[in-house]
VOMI-755125 format. One record per residue (C-alpha): residue in one letter; x, y negated, z. Coordinates in pm, whole numbers, plus 50000, padded with zeros to 5 digits. Last residue first. Layout:
BEGIN
aXYZ
...
END
This chain:
BEGIN
x819698266773451
x820058302873565
x820088303173946
x823488314474073
x824278351574117
x825798361074448
x828838383874476
x829148378874852
x832748366274846
x832348348474513
x829038331874612
x830408317674940
x826918307375059
x828078287475363
x831428272075263
x831228267274883
x827468264774833
x826978241575130
x829968220575024
x828498216174674
x825128207274830
x826868180975046
x828578165274747
x825278164674556
x823608147774854
x826268120574862
x825938113974489
x822138112474520
x822468087274805
x824778065274593
x822308066674304
x819368059374536
x820888026374656
x818118012174871
x819278016975226
x816697992775366
x814448019475515
x816488047475683
x817888074375452
x816638110275460
x818948132275251
x817148164375173
x818318199675110
x816378231575041
x818228264174994
x816938297474873
x818418332174911
x816578352374648
x815548388474585
x811858378274546
x808638379874751
x809448368775106
x812308346374996
x815328343475225
x816158310375389
x818768282775399
x817578248875520
x819538216575482
x818688183175647
x820728151975567
x820738121675792
x824518115275776
x825108133376109
x823808165675955
x820848187476049
x821228224475967
x818198247275930
x818528285375945
x816018310575808
x816338348175759
x813208369675752
x812228400675952
x813238386076291
x810448360476264
x810188329476478
x807198307376552
x808028270076573
x809028255176910
x812578268976896
x814288276177229
x817488257477322
x815958250377668
x815978212377621
x815128215477250
x817398200676979
x819678231277003
x817058253776846
x817488291676871
x814538314976793
x816658342776640
x815258342376285
x814008306476318
x817558293276362
x817598255976432
x820908237376431
x821768200976503
x824468174476454
x826548190076177
x829498169776040
x830088169075666
x833708171775542
x833358208575449
x830298220575640
x830948211576002
x830108224676348
x829428260376229
x827348282576460
x829168300076742
x827678332676871
x831018351176841
x833978332676688
x833858300976483
x831198311776231
x829318337876430
x825748327476342
x826828317375990
x828528351375939
x825308368176053
x823518349575770
x825928362175502
x825988397475647
x822188399675641
x822118388975276
x824788414675192
x822768441575370
x819598432275179
x821348438174843
x819578423374538
x821078388374571
x819988359074356
x821108324374460
x818698295474505
x817908259074435
x816698227674608
x817668190974594
x815888162774769
x816318125274804
x814158108475068
x814608070875042
x813318051075338
x809798040775440
x809318008175250
x811848012774970
x810878049374931
x807168040774909
x807908012974655
x809878037874443
x806908061474445
x804668032374344
x806888024774045
x806848061273936
x803048063573972
x802768033073746
x801847998073857
x799957971073668
x797787964473978
x794697978873802
x796978007373687
x797638016274053
x793908023274099
x793818045473791
x796918065073903
x795448070574253
x792088080674105
x793758105973874
x795838119474165
x792578124374360
x791108142774059
x794048166774031
x794498172274408
x790808181874441
x791218208774175
x794728220174275
x793678230774624
x796188242774883
x794538258575183
x792168247875459
x789528235575213
x787118211175384
x790298193375499
x790568174275169
x793988166475020
x795558200475082
x798428200674835
x800708228174692
x803398218374438
x806028242574584
x807238213774806
x804488220175058
x801598197675151
x799128187475420
x796808157475434
x794398137375647
x793898160475945
x791558142476187
x791628156076540
x788578168376733
x790348197776896
x788718221176641
x790248199476366
x793708204076524
x793348241976545
x792028242876186
x794998222576060
x797368246776236
x795748276776064
x795848259875724
x799438247575768
x800658282175869
x798838301275590
x799898272975361
x803458285475350
x806778277875516
x806678273575894
x805008242376026
x805908205676046
x803898180376237
x803278143276176
x801138121276397
x799878086076313
x801638053476403
x802328037276066
x806128035576084
x806738069476241
x803978085676032
x805468072675706
x808908086575798
x807428120075906
x805458121275579
x808748116775390
x810288147275562
x810358165975229
x809358202575235
x811368231775375
x809798229575722
x806258228975584
x804118197675584
x801418183575806
x799578150575850
x797628140476158
x795218114276293
x794018114276654
x796328086276770
x795578066276457
x791888061076547
x793048037276824
x794138012176554
x790478005076456
x790527995376084
x789268028975965
x787918025175607
x791008007575472
x793148031075682
x791718061775506
x792608048275159
x796158039475269
x796628073175443
x795298092875145
x797468072674907
x800708075275107
x800278112875148
x799378116774779
x802458097474661
x804898113874905
x803558148774827
x803888140874454
x807548133374516
x808018164974724
x806448187374462
x808758172274202
x807318147673953
x807698155373583
x808858123473408
x808168121373035
x810508099672832
x809278070172622
x811568046072808
x808478029972962
x807848063373134
x805058087973052
x803908105673368
x803928142373468
x801958159773744
x801998195673870
x799098209574074
x798608241974267
x795468261074371
x794098263574018
x794288301773985
x796298298973659
x798548269973776
x797098235373733
x798638207873519
x797728170973526
x799398149173262
x799388111073285
x799978083773027
x797678095172744
x798408080872398
x796188106172212
x799088122072020
x801698116872291
x799378133472544
x798748162872310
x802478168772250
x803378164772619
x800628189472718
x801858214872462
x805388213772611
x804148214572974
x805038250473066
x808618246272945
x808868212073114
x808178220673472
x808858255573611
x806458245073888
x803758246973620
x803948285173651
x802458306273372
x805888320873290
x806968323972924
x804108301972808
x801828300272503
x800338335472508
x799258337472875
x798118373472805
x795358371673069
x793658343972867
x791318319173035
x790298290772804
x791988256572818
x795478266472705
x795418262072325
x792988232672354
x795058212072603
x792118195372779
x791528157872750
x790348145273090
x786598139473118
x785548103173168
x785708095673538
x782698090973765
x784408108674061
x781948138074045
x782448139373667
x786218143273720
x785548171673967
x783278188773714
x785998187273441
x788518200573696
x786188229773763
x785598238773400
x789308238973311
x790848255173620
x790498292773568
x793738301373391
x795208299073039
x797618271873162
x794788250273312
x796038219773127
x794758184373174
x795578152972977
x794568119773125
x793858085872967
x794058052973157
x791578026773037
x789828027973374
x786278014573391
x784418042773562
x787348052173782
x787768016073900
x784028014473983
x784268046774186
x787218035374395
x787348055574721
x786358090874613
x787238113774902
x783628117275023
x782788128574668
x784748160874725
x782098172374972
x779388167574709
x781538184574443
x782108214574672
x778398216774757
x777418218174387
x780058244274296
x779088263974607
x775388263974515
x775958275074155
x778488302974223
x777158317674552
x775968350374395
x774538372974665
x774668411074697
x773118425975014
x769688429774849
x771388454774615
x770288457174251
x773768453374106
x775708467674399
x775018504374321
x776668500473974
x780048500074149
x779878537474200
x783568544674267
x783458541274646
x780088559074686
x781338587774906
x784288569775073
x787678570974900
x790368588475107
x792928563075225
x791128550975538
x793638554875823
x796548539975625
x794328510175532
x793468504775903
x797168501675990
x797718475675718
x794628456375834
x795948454676191
x799448445476075
x798138416775862
x795728406176139
x798528402276398
x799828380676232
x798508354375992
x795478354775765
x794898326775517
x792698298975656
x788898294775648
x788498300976023
x786678333575943
x789908348275804
x791158346075445
x792708374575243
x794568374374913
x794728406074702
x797118403074409
x797748410074043
x800828412973826
x801258421973456
x800888385473347
x803868371473540
x803008354073871
x801228320173871
x798298329974100
x798328367874140
x794588367874201
x791778387774362
x790448364574632
x788958378674952
x787168359375223
x786308366975584
x783678365475860
x781348340875685
x780208306875812
x778588297875474
x780618265775420
x783678278275607
x784068310975413
x782918293575093
x785768268175109
x788288295975180
x787068312874857
x786688281574643
x790388273974698
x791318303474467
x789768287074159
x786778306074025
x786098333473768
x782478344673725
x779588360373916
x781058350074251
x780428377774504
x778858367774836
x778818402074999
x776508413575280
x777948443275477
x775848475075491
x778758499275451
x777888505875084
x777918467775040
x781488464275172
x783118490674950
x781038480374648
x782238444174683
x785848456474670
x785048476574355
x783428445674199
x786428423674286
x788848449174138
x786828449873812
x786818411673788
x790568409673864
x791288434873590
x792618470373578
x791928494273291
x795508506873320
x796678497172969
x794108468872946
x795718448573225
x793498418973313
x793818385773496
x790978360473482
x790728350573850
x788598366674120
x786058361074396
x784828377774714
x782958362775010
x782218381975332
x779228390575551
x777398371675828
x774738396075955
x776618428675896
x779848413576033
x778068403576358
x780218424976594
x783308409876431
x786848422876498
x786238460476488
x783998458376180
x786618435476019
x789288462576058
x787008488875907
x786308466175606
x789988457675550
x790908494575562
x788188503375309
x789248473075104
x792848485075078
x791818520474979
x789368508274713
x791918483474573
x794598510874575
x792208533274379
x791198507874115
x794758496074050
x797478473174190
x800738492374205
x803038509574456
x800418535874541
x800328548174181
x799128537173837
x799338502073689
x798988465273780
x802188448873908
x802298438274272
x800908413274525
x799138422274846
x797828402175142
x799738369375192
x800268378875556
x801538413075451
x800028445475320
x802958465375190
x802488482774858
x802928520174912
x806438533774856
x807908558774611
x804648565474424
x804768544274107
x808538538174095
x809258573974204
x806928587073935
x808848565573683
x812208580573787
x810808615873813
x809658617373450
x809088655273441
x807268650873110
x804188669373239
x804328649573566
x804558616373381
x801638627173159
x799488636273457
x800228601773607
x799188583773287
x796068605173261
x795098594873619
x795698557973544
x793628557073223
x790878580873341
x790058559873653
x788588584973896
x791648587074122
x791048608474433
x792358643474349
x794938629474111
x796328607174388
x796428635374641
x798478656374400
x800738626374326
x801438620074698
x801928656874776
x804408660974491
x806248629074595
x806568642074951
x807798675774824
x810568661674603
x811348693374403
x812528676274085
x809438655174061
x807138669573801
x807718706773855
x807528701274230
x806258734774349
x803328736774111
x800948713074288
x801588683974061
x800858703673748
x797598717073891
x796278681673918
END
């Protein structure tokens, strides 16, 4: 500590950095991180100190996500303690009965030996913070899927939930994901409120580091066994064809990509009376090193599924189910007659699951009046296929802003009004098939997909054939999405401002190349020309860029910035009316429009943007 206090010997005279590191060494009781910081100071490694201490991780609506390591910019014992102290104080203000109801905490299998950080350790320190303040904690004794946390919040009527996970991020990362008492991820103003409370509670409380105090505490509860049982019982209500499941000849391969999913997907299959899916042996057990994949993200498709393809070919399985490491997402692949494997996009699987959940529900609810209280949701950048199904079938479809925090909160509002929310999804392979979890859930989605595939097999249909049938009946929805990388926030701002002042001041473009624009919604400024007063219905956010263009040919294109990466993303979809059944022609048209979008709106040369690496 002395080194940091010596007039900036470690940081080239940057007083703020000196104060930050001195305070850190005073409070940090983890020998690995504190020694690392002392060493940086001794070496005068200002660049690395700046990376560790330059800016505190920002607490946003998804909570926190950052690399594990030393300093206020990283996930470590001290930042977990500080964050949880703020979270605890904020909850005390919001809930007068916090000490009666309590919170749930769980964790994935991530670990970072170099800094001594792991999800389990972070969860224990968070539990210590609450228990030393007299708050009951339902701490899972072992790893769980992320959806078990929001499920437990609702099931046990708790005030909040906390999941320590970085989902499918690279192995060095970890995260802190917060759920409110409504069972959905937090949205504003709670993120700002918690952030403010963290700043006011940075100094560790007296027993903050003594995690052994929780072990004998009457305030510590382990919900693992009861929640697993309750979850499977609730899941059973979504099993529609038990006898088909029992007798199916279809074989499934499942991979949990070194994450938490294996045991839970096996239980879900048992609950539906299926034989267990064949697990990819090299990936079935949790491993924080993720040794067999470059990125542990099944959304990346084939690279993550190589071992699954090999196993499925060996045992002659037709369908592959892949969860990401915290089991809240699901990717699906199917063997085609050609011998090729088809990996479904998030939008395609959304179409299949939406159709299936509606069809299964309708069989049980013949009364047409039930339709008027039935809803499906998807995010603005996801396929509009549910809208097409809703229009034809007579139920309601709503779109929300990007992310399950919006769909979960909206679903809860609808459920509280007595409505029936059948399904919600986003194109990033996230599915809410059962409204007892108000977030994406890869466990329920996996077993429901297995039942759908098994049922179709009794009609000699594959998932691919059924998807085509859905598009023929409700209209083809062809999608294409990608992104450009841009590290300069000012360039990104300039690009979007150019679109807002395209033909002179405050004039949005009327065409994109040869394609005519019929509507514009700008959720950064709140403009929407489809509304009578030109005001957008969806919430707006000045801090992120997002413009949606609707074209005369039925195409919808959204350009938006990413909240977590230096990317400008685009999502395009050509929605054809039923009867237009030439997908190749539609694909060609969409490709032409995407090329125009890149040339006229992104202007990669002008803005020096880097295209996505194929």
